[in-house]
MIGUDREN-386037 format. One record per residue (C-alpha): x, y, z; residue number from 1; residue in three letters. Coordinates in steps of 0.001 Angstrom, whole numbers, plus 500000, padded with zeros to 6 digits. Example, Ala and Ser with C-alpha at 12.3 -4.5 7.8 and 13.67 -1.06 7.14 Angstrom:
REM residues 2
     east    north       up     i    aa
   512300   495500   507800     1   ALA
   513670   498940   507140     2   SER
***
This chain:
REM residues 403
     east    north       up     i    aa
   503727   229237   302741     1   UNK
   503226   228056   306263     2   UNK
   505771   228205   309056     3   UNK
   507295   225130   310651     4   UNK
   508755   225209   314153     5   UNK
   511243   222506   314802     6   UNK
   514794   221522   315945     7   UNK
   517471   222245   313303     8   UNK
   518427   218841   311770     9   UNK
   522090   219506   311422    10   UNK
   524939   222000   311683    11   UNK
   524122   223723   308534    12   UNK
   520507   224444   309560    13   UNK
   521791   225537   312969    14   UNK
   524251   228026   311382    15   UNK
   521566   229235   309075    16   UNK
   519294   229842   311998    17   UNK
   521919   231831   313902    18   UNK
   522570   233932   310905    19   UNK
   518877   234614   310532    20   UNK
   518822   235712   314211    21   UNK
   521638   237945   313695    22   UNK
   519838   239523   310762    23   UNK
   516862   240086   313002    24   UNK
   519035   241931   315673    25   UNK
   520769   243974   312761    26   UNK
   524215   242320   313745    27   UNK
   526945   240683   311730    28   UNK
   527393   237064   312150    29   UNK
   531053   236416   312897    30   UNK
   532920   233224   312282    31   UNK
   534098   233203   315820    32   UNK
   530492   233427   316909    33   UNK
   529856   230190   315165    34   UNK
   532883   228515   316699    35   UNK
   531565   229542   320229    36   UNK
   527979   228908   319844    37   UNK
   528063   225771   317903    38   UNK
   529318   224189   321035    39   UNK
   527210   226209   323507    40   UNK
   524040   225386   321696    41   UNK
   523253   221622   320915    42   UNK
   520836   220832   318193    43   UNK
   518251   219467   320466    44   UNK
   518246   222682   322504    45   UNK
   517740   224939   319410    46   UNK
   514379   225681   318116    47   UNK
   513977   227296   314618    48   UNK
   511044   228718   312483    49   UNK
   511375   227698   308751    50   UNK
   509482   228908   305958    51   UNK
   510256   226200   303329    52   UNK
   513929   225399   303661    53   UNK
   514747   229011   304888    54   UNK
   515067   229869   308591    55   UNK
   513072   233100   309522    56   UNK
   513547   232878   313376    57   UNK
   515520   231302   316003    58   UNK
   515769   230461   319697    59   UNK
   517690   228165   322081    60   UNK
   518614   227359   325516    61   UNK
   521916   226929   327291    62   UNK
   522482   224204   329805    63   UNK
   523049   225895   333190    64   UNK
   522778   225193   336995    65   UNK
   521280   228206   338651    66   UNK
   522147   228862   342370    67   UNK
   519007   229102   344443    68   UNK
   518619   229351   348156    69   UNK
   520135   226034   349405    70   UNK
   520661   224417   346112    71   UNK
   521842   224424   342501    72   UNK
   519093   223749   340154    73   UNK
   519087   222641   336396    74   UNK
   518086   225613   334402    75   UNK
   517379   226370   330680    76   UNK
   519088   229491   329728    77   UNK
   516780   230918   327081    78   UNK
   518815   232832   324487    79   UNK
   519183   233836   320840    80   UNK
   515290   234647   320640    81   UNK
   514732   236525   317260    82   UNK
   512347   236647   314443    83   UNK
   512964   238346   311072    84   UNK
   510810   241687   310770    85   UNK
   509182   240096   307757    86   UNK
   507729   237206   309924    87   UNK
   506664   239035   313106    88   UNK
   503156   238953   314571    89   UNK
   502519   235509   313300    90   UNK
   502923   233563   316616    91   UNK
   506445   232519   316239    92   UNK
   507569   233748   319615    93   UNK
   504849   231969   321365    94   UNK
   505680   228802   319452    95   UNK
   509256   229216   320473    96   UNK
   508295   229491   324265    97   UNK
   506045   226562   324074    98   UNK
   508697   224347   322575    99   UNK
   511533   225606   324824   100   UNK
   509365   224946   327918   101   UNK
   508560   221453   326627   102   UNK
   512233   220765   326133   103   UNK
   513037   222029   329601   104   UNK
   510656   219604   331137   105   UNK
   511992   216835   329106   106   UNK
   515502   217695   330320   107   UNK
   514363   217958   333938   108   UNK
   514929   221580   334052   109   UNK
   512488   223022   336485   110   UNK
   513565   226621   335703   111   UNK
   514099   228725   332623   112   UNK
   515863   231953   332702   113   UNK
   516711   234874   330201   114   UNK
   517759   238469   329984   115   UNK
   515000   240407   328125   116   UNK
   516036   242486   325062   117   UNK
   512525   244019   325379   118   UNK
   511153   243909   329068   119   UNK
   507517   244118   328036   120   UNK
   507519   240796   326229   121   UNK
   508270   238063   328647   122   UNK
   505780   238596   331482   123   UNK
   502925   237160   329417   124   UNK
   504900   233849   329195   125   UNK
   505266   233576   332963   126   UNK
   508602   235133   333412   127   UNK
   509130   237409   336453   128   UNK
   512072   239868   337227   129   UNK
   514206   237785   339603   130   UNK
   517282   239828   340147   131   UNK
   518154   243548   339966   132   UNK
   520591   244839   337301   133   UNK
   522681   247519   338913   134   UNK
   524909   249921   337003   135   UNK
   527867   251973   338384   136   UNK
   529081   255062   336558   137   UNK
   531687   256137   339124   138   UNK
   533703   259382   339136   139   UNK
   537075   258060   339937   140   UNK
   538549   261271   341343   141   UNK
   535868   261525   343920   142   UNK
   536422   257962   345244   143   UNK
   537928   257852   348829   144   UNK
   537697   254936   351168   145   UNK
   536360   255213   354727   146   UNK
   538934   254309   357519   147   UNK
   541374   253506   354650   148   UNK
   544470   251421   355909   149   UNK
   546317   252116   352720   150   UNK
   547080   250028   349743   151   UNK
   547148   246229   350640   152   UNK
   547982   243173   348535   153   UNK
   549205   242946   345062   154   UNK
   547316   243281   341822   155   UNK
   548862   241901   338599   156   UNK
   547593   241411   335125   157   UNK
   547458   237871   333946   158   UNK
   546761   236227   330515   159   UNK
   543829   234189   329658   160   UNK
   545319   230884   330610   161   UNK
   546268   232084   334143   162   UNK
   543001   233658   334464   163   UNK
   541133   230391   333775   164   UNK
   543611   228674   336319   165   UNK
   542607   231089   339086   166   UNK
   539325   232995   338528   167   UNK
   536853   230024   338579   168   UNK
   537736   229055   342064   169   UNK
   536931   232565   343213   170   UNK
   533725   232676   341276   171   UNK
   532526   229369   342532   172   UNK
   533400   230240   346181   173   UNK
   531001   233113   345861   174   UNK
   528454   231355   343803   175   UNK
   528025   228737   346403   176   UNK
   526700   231436   348746   177   UNK
   524661   233497   346373   178   UNK
   521300   232809   344638   179   UNK
   521083   233929   340966   180   UNK
   524591   232976   339800   181   UNK
   525034   230486   336924   182   UNK
   527370   227443   336751   183   UNK
   530228   227812   333985   184   UNK
   531763   225037   332088   185   UNK
   535468   225288   330923   186   UNK
   534099   226087   327331   187   UNK
   531802   228836   328915   188   UNK
   534736   230303   330932   189   UNK
   537239   230266   328036   190   UNK
   534952   231223   325092   191   UNK
   532175   233407   326746   192   UNK
   533780   235024   329667   193   UNK
   537494   235161   329072   194   UNK
   537360   235437   325351   195   UNK
   538374   238778   323654   196   UNK
   536656   239138   320309   197   UNK
   537091   242234   318241   198   UNK
   533226   242929   317875   199   UNK
   532934   242817   321653   200   UNK
   535268   245798   322208   201   UNK
   532851   248582   320942   202   UNK
   535675   251089   320643   203   UNK
   537477   250199   323762   204   UNK
   540796   248238   324337   205   UNK
   541511   244630   324475   206   UNK
   540336   242795   327676   207   UNK
   542476   242846   330766   208   UNK
   542575   240223   333403   209   UNK
   543382   241579   336859   210   UNK
   544134   239258   339806   211   UNK
   544320   240565   343533   212   UNK
   546402   238550   345966   213   UNK
   546168   239229   349641   214   UNK
   548519   237400   352041   215   UNK
   549668   235146   349212   216   UNK
   546056   234091   348245   217   UNK
   543976   234926   345289   218   UNK
   541296   236968   346715   219   UNK
   539586   239048   343901   220   UNK
   539686   239412   340106   221   UNK
   538383   241812   337561   222   UNK
   537809   241555   333778   223   UNK
   537719   245142   332141   224   UNK
   538578   247136   329124   225   UNK
   539750   250796   328839   226   UNK
   537926   253290   326436   227   UNK
   540408   255993   325686   228   UNK
   539461   259655   325498   229   UNK
   540995   263159   325747   230   UNK
   539979   266731   326560   231   UNK
   542113   269801   326637   232   UNK
   545155   267640   326810   233   UNK
   543964   265481   329673   234   UNK
   543137   261683   329658   235   UNK
   539412   261383   330231   236   UNK
   539049   257767   329344   237   UNK
   536757   255267   331050   238   UNK
   537291   251733   332585   239   UNK
   534591   249314   331539   240   UNK
   534208   246699   334023   241   UNK
   532924   243341   332525   242   UNK
   532968   241301   335856   243   UNK
   534499   241837   339321   244   UNK
   534403   239550   342225   245   UNK
   535992   239634   345622   246   UNK
   535979   237232   348674   247   UNK
   536088   239803   351350   248   UNK
   535536   243454   352111   249   UNK
   539165   244222   352150   250   UNK
   539523   242422   348782   251   UNK
   536626   244341   347474   252   UNK
   538390   247657   348573   253   UNK
   541666   246762   346922   254   UNK
   540351   245566   343555   255   UNK
   538154   248489   343214   256   UNK
   541088   250818   344278   257   UNK
   542883   249388   341370   258   UNK
   540183   250090   338831   259   UNK
   539710   253533   340079   260   UNK
   543320   254280   339959   261   UNK
   544060   253261   336419   262   UNK
   545908   256121   334578   263   UNK
   544386   258462   332021   264   UNK
   540800   257501   333074   265   UNK
   538156   259606   335006   266   UNK
   535191   257176   335030   267   UNK
   534635   253366   335979   268   UNK
   531536   251704   334647   269   UNK
   530189   248420   335647   270   UNK
   527083   246742   334466   271   UNK
   525290   244108   336625   272   UNK
   527052   245359   339698   273   UNK
   526449   243192   342704   274   UNK
   523561   244660   345004   275   UNK
   525214   243082   348112   276   UNK
   528631   244535   347365   277   UNK
   530243   246360   350434   278   UNK
   531643   248927   348065   279   UNK
   528704   251386   348676   280   UNK
   529526   251424   352402   281   UNK
   533308   251326   351907   282   UNK
   533474   254677   350133   283   UNK
   533355   258160   351750   284   UNK
   530971   259566   349110   285   UNK
   528648   256787   347758   286   UNK
   526865   259306   345381   287   UNK
   530191   259309   343381   288   UNK
   529397   255783   342408   289   UNK
   526114   256930   340561   290   UNK
   524347   253575   340876   291   UNK
   521310   253029   338755   292   UNK
   518843   250111   338882   293   UNK
   517055   248167   336318   294   UNK
   515737   244644   335669   295   UNK
   518269   241793   335548   296   UNK
   517588   238047   335243   297   UNK
   514060   237112   334390   298   UNK
   513070   233658   335778   299   UNK
   510209   231127   334783   300   UNK
   509204   228295   336959   301   UNK
   508667   225546   334380   302   UNK
   507836   222928   336881   303   UNK
   506438   224754   339995   304   UNK
   506341   221731   342187   305   UNK
   509801   220636   341556   306   UNK
   511208   224210   341656   307   UNK
   509596   224788   345102   308   UNK
   510907   221539   346353   309   UNK
   514557   222157   345382   310   UNK
   514613   225520   347271   311   UNK
   515341   225708   350952   312   UNK
   513252   227869   353376   313   UNK
   514400   230017   356207   314   UNK
   511656   229253   358758   315   UNK
   510182   226244   360516   316   UNK
   506629   226902   359113   317   UNK
   504513   226020   356127   318   UNK
   501703   227714   354238   319   UNK
   499781   227001   351073   320   UNK
   500189   229049   347876   321   UNK
   497578   228990   345104   322   UNK
   499408   229530   341762   323   UNK
   497963   230576   338588   324   UNK
   499561   229627   335287   325   UNK
   497613   230190   332033   326   UNK
   500588   229217   329805   327   UNK
   501471   225998   331528   328   UNK
   498098   225117   333129   329   UNK
   499543   221939   334539   330   UNK
   501341   224115   337007   331   UNK
   498153   225766   338157   332   UNK
   497097   224550   341678   333   UNK
   497794   224681   345357   334   UNK
   501248   224058   346949   335   UNK
   502229   223640   350536   336   UNK
   505611   225202   350966   337   UNK
   508003   224913   353753   338   UNK
   509153   221887   355698   339   UNK
   506928   219603   353811   340   UNK
   506596   220605   350091   341   UNK
   503581   219052   348347   342   UNK
   500609   219761   346183   343   UNK
   497563   219946   348249   344   UNK
   493832   220690   348276   345   UNK
   494015   222556   351509   346   UNK
   492544   226057   351606   347   UNK
   495273   228647   350343   348   UNK
   496904   231305   352443   349   UNK
   498006   233436   349375   350   UNK
   497163   233486   345660   351   UNK
   499544   234837   342861   352   UNK
   500529   234370   339373   353   UNK
   503501   232067   338482   354   UNK
   505481   235152   337268   355   UNK
   505060   236915   340559   356   UNK
   506144   233717   342341   357   UNK
   509325   233805   340237   358   UNK
   510103   237359   341561   359   UNK
   510200   236025   345068   360   UNK
   511804   232662   344352   361   UNK
   515427   233857   344578   362   UNK
   514784   236658   347054   363   UNK
   514941   239697   344968   364   UNK
   511472   240752   346265   365   UNK
   509342   239925   349196   366   UNK
   505707   239033   349362   367   UNK
   505087   242202   351179   368   UNK
   506541   244120   348270   369   UNK
   504390   242156   345830   370   UNK
   501293   242951   347944   371   UNK
   502138   246738   347816   372   UNK
   501900   246431   343986   373   UNK
   498774   244380   344002   374   UNK
   500585   241294   342861   375   UNK
   499563   238837   345489   376   UNK
   496340   238279   347406   377   UNK
   496518   237623   351191   378   UNK
   493658   235136   351816   379   UNK
   494571   234634   355643   380   UNK
   495636   237446   357795   381   UNK
   499402   237145   358647   382   UNK
   500222   235044   355591   383   UNK
   502347   237723   354018   384   UNK
   504583   238085   356874   385   UNK
   504852   234226   357235   386   UNK
   505665   233776   353575   387   UNK
   508438   236471   353931   388   UNK
   509891   234599   356743   389   UNK
   509922   231413   354769   390   UNK
   511515   232816   351578   391   UNK
   513897   235264   353376   392   UNK
   517552   235050   352107   393   UNK
   520606   236582   353782   394   UNK
   521681   238325   350543   395   UNK
   519877   239595   347458   396   UNK
   520320   237394   344397   397   UNK
   522860   238303   341731   398   UNK
   523347   237413   338165   399   UNK
   526537   239026   336728   400   UNK
   526345   238190   333195   401   UNK
   523947   238555   330236   402   UNK
   523426   235498   327935   403   UNK
***
């Protein structure tokens, strides 16, 4: 029987598709997952593979706005991509990508973004690594702060409702200045970031919500769990930081001081740690943070012309990029970027693939670094330096959550 790639027609087909995806990931589909995802994923943003009446694969996109240099751009957050092991190697993933890109264009979303379960998959569809995923595995007992003024401000634990009333303002304040961060609706905040589902604990405690107040103002917050452990009668637990944001260096020091000082723990682990965080320079021994690096957000320019037009540029200059795109050939061509963004027939200064353009779009990589890896061709001398000046950002991009 042939496969049919289409949008689910109703809630029953959507749920059955999500259950099939959970099977593909060897996960249990929980009732609260349905309660959360049936709101986050609308039918017209879901794409399923059916064999007769039975779904055998599923994909979808969330509605986001992604902060980019100088703007916030509608973005399709690609998610739930999975195919049952019985139906792999039959072109289902490619069909999913084609439909999701078509939907993104119809929804006027110039960008698509995802976190890759397998990093080798998505480059062939035009996605490029657009942020770094840093991990902290800190030894709490080795953490001392440079020029430490002593404890400042007050940290208190709040409940989910108070967290929702305070945390979004801190997040949005930071997001307005950082490329790579995603918009969050009330539903997203309450059900995706602040919710505390049992299956998300992985042997750790409930979720805690810590708020730092400095001079009477909400200045930082942390979402975390504690994984209890003991050795020879001593507590050797770990603090698992889900998210931590601070509005100043002093707020950064104090919220992390709180996390490092939690009783009966010896480690603090954080995933998707901010590469621009001052913490590395605030501590006496940065080695004690044990920072590792991997890929973070992957980005795809679905509409290259519109994506380049939405972004701001850091220099009063312009040059011509020749972009290759075999998956969405309508994107292939030459673009003048800078003060006057437009398609052009002028001779190009640089030539590169659309996936590599995605890697410089938010500022995670420079054109010079692309060139060092053979990922861009300089057609006119000096063009790499000019492009780096145009695309320069004051801070590296950061995406703090997997979706």
